[in-house]
N, C-alpha and C positions, 0 to 999 in steps of 0.2 A: 452159119456159125453162131453158136451161143456167145453172147457178150454179157458180162456181169461186172459188178463193182461192189466194193464195200469200203467202209470207213472205220478207222479205229483211232482212239485218242489214247496216248500213252504219256505217263508222267516222266518223260525223258526230254533232254535237250535235243534240238534238231539233229546235231551231228551224231549223237549216240543212237537215236532212232534209225538214222540213215545207215550207220555202221552195222547195226544188228540185222537190218533187212537186206543189205547188199554184200555181206560176206557170204558168198555163195556156198562154201562148204558147210556153213551152219544150217542150211536148209535141210540137209540130210538128217539132222537131229529133230527136225520139226515135221517132216513129211514121212509117214510110215513107209517102210520097205523101199527106201530111196537112198541112193548113193550119189554124190556129186563129184565130178572130176572137172577141174578147170583146165582147159585145153591150151590156153595162151599164158605167157608169163605176166605176172602182176606188175604194178597194181591194176585194178580194174579201171577200164577206160572205154571209150568208143572202140569197138572192134574186139573186145574181150569175148571169148567163146567158152562155153562150158556145157556139160551134158549132165542131165539128171536121169539116172538109170533106175527105173522102178520095176518092181515085180519080185517074183520068187521062182527059182528053178528055171525051167524053159519058158515060162511066161514073163518075159522081161521086155521092156521097150525103152528106147532112148528118147528123151526130150532134149534136143540140141538147141541151144539158145545163143544168140549173139546180141551184145549190148550195142544198140544203134543210137541211143541218146544217153549221155552221162553228164549230168549237171548236179554235182553235190550241193547241198545247201551251204550258203555263205552269207555272212553279214545279216542274218535274220531272214534271208530270202529262201523260198522253198527249193527243194531239190527234186529232180526228176530223172528217173532211169526208165528207158524203154528197151524191152527185150523182144527180138523177133525169134519166133520158134521155127527152126529150120530142119526138123527131123523128117524121117520118112513116114512116121505115124502121127505125131502131134504137130499141129500147125497153128498159126495165129500169132498173137503178140500179147505182151503184158506191160503195164506201166505201174511203177511204184512212185508215188509222189509223197514227199514229206514236207509239211508246211507248219508254220507256227499255229499252235492251238491255244485254248484258253489257259490262263494262269501259268504260262511258261511251259506248258505241255506241248507235245507234238501231235499233229493230226496227220494220219496216214490215209491216203486214198489209193486203193489198189483197183486197177481196171484191167480187164483181160478179155480177149476174144480167143476162143479155143475151138479147134476142130480136130477130131480124131478121124483120120483117113479110113475109109471103108465102113465107118459107122453111119448107118442111115439117119437122115435128118429127123425121122420120127423120134429119135432118142435125144434130140437137142435139149428138151426140157429137163430130162433126167441128168444129162451131162452138165448142164448149167447149174442145177441145184447141188449136185455132188461136188463139182469143182468149187463153187462158192463156199460150201461148208468146209471142204478140205483146205483150201488156201486161206480161208478165214481163221481156222484153227492154227494153221502154220504161222500166220502173221501174229496171232496172239502169243504163241510159244516163243517166237523170235523176239518179240518186244518185251517179254517177261524175263528172258534169260540173258545174263551178261555174257 
């Protein structure tokens, strides 16, 4: 399974960076050809489930995720959200950590392990590079947009 991570620094308070990254429907505006449906009533907490449906026409797949760790930032302490991917096609996990950064900014660390069922391991490198670029751009967009 390809594992990747990236870090971003945003001129936002911890709580605002956290909000922008963990309001799941907002991800649809940051990830091309993707819709988000939250499957459980809010607010987000451990056990929240949602699906990211990506693709066009008949070429659509669901990335079903469940929040398994939910620790929003509080009193200057970092926040951590862990998602387990529970779909038929997309498997693995993702972690979004928001911690204090320089000069009152927020530092975001995104870690992810991603596997696409039936995709041969020979494609792990391509999958890792593509996913890192796609999720990195999504994080950039989410942190820029209110």
